[in-house]
N, C-alpha and C positions, 0 to 999 in steps of 0.2 A: 274676278277675273283678272287675269295677268295684262299688265300694263306693255305696251312695248314703244320702242323709241326708234329713230331713223336707223342706226346703227345696230338693232338689236335682232337682227335675223338669224334666223336660227333652224337647222332640219328636226330640233323636236318640239319647235313650236309651230303653231299658223303662223302664216305669213311666208313670204319668200324666205330662202337660206343665202347664206353668204357666198354660193355656186352661182346664185341667180345674179348677185353684185358682185362681180369683180372687183370693183374699186373700194369695196368695202370687207374684201374676204379676211384681210389681217384683224377687223373688229371684231370681237367679242360681246357677248351678252353682259351688259353693265361696264364693259371697259371701254365704250365710246362716250359717255358720260364724264369717266375719269380724263379723257384722251381732250374734251371740251367738244367734242365732233356731235353729240346730242347734249341737250339744254333741255329738253322737254319729253316726257313720254303722257301719250294720253288714251286712255279710255276712247274705244271706236265710237262710242256717239259723242265723242266731245271734240273729234277733229273738224267735223264740217263746222260749227261753228267757230274754233279757232281759224281756222283757215281764212274763214271770210273776214274776222277783224283782223288778221293781216294785211289781208288784201286791203281792206280800207285804208290800214295806216301807210304800207307802200304806195299807196295813190295817193298820200300826199305829198310824197316825194315830188321835185321837179323830174321831167321826163328825162332830160339831161343826164342827171344823176343816175337814174334807173340805166342808162342807156353807158353810160360808165361803168358803171359795176360789172353789167355783163359783159362789157369789153374786158377787162380786169381779170375775171373769172376765164372767160375762152382763153385771154392769151395766155394765162399763167399755169394752165393744168397739165401740160406737161414740161414747166421749164424746172428747173433747179430751184430752193426757194430764195435765194438772195437775188435773183433774177426776178423772181414772181412778185417778190415785195416791192421791188422798182417797178414793176410794172402797175400795180396798184398804186402805188404814190402820184405816179404820173396821172393815170385815171382819174385819181380823188382830185387831184391838181385842176383837170380840165372841167371835172364836174364844177368846182368850188369857184375857182379863181373868178368867175366873173359875175358871180351870185352872191346876195346876202348871205348866204352860207358861210362865206367864207371867214366872217367876222367868228360865228360859232366855235369853228375848226381851230382858228387861231387861237381864241380863248382856250378852246381845251388843249391845243398844242401847250401854250404857256403855262397851262395847270398841272402840265405830264398827264392828263386824267387816261390817255392809251397806254399808261405804264403800272396804273394799279388795277392788282390780279381781280379785285371784286368788279371793276370795270368792263375787264375782260368778261366774266363770266357773266357779265348783263350787259354785255355789248348791245342789244339792241335799244334799253332803255337808254344806254349813254347816248345812242345815236339821236333819238328822240329829243332828249335833255338838249342836246347841243342844235339840233334844229331851232328849238325856242328861244336862243339867246340873240337878242338882238344890237 
């Protein structure tokens, strides 16, 4: 059975094609992973358990952090990259500056962890590790 990723929709396979997702129209099968827009492809029967586990992980984050992430995404959707990154930095600061999480992000920044390409590829794992820094 063919595995599909988020940016893998195409007119020649099952599921919605690029025309059904205008924001992904430029992405073609396989290219999404290379661009870093797809980090996982799952068999259909594995999607439910994966989403359940992801939801459990997200539920561990402080509500303020989740709200700040959503605000950063919504605020930056139609902005140029430099403005979007400034908005992201602002909301990250808002979410972490008054919580114990600030120490983890400070340590990560001092170590330059966000600049490591492997950390970029495994961002979700890095975020979970940073959360554990006391």
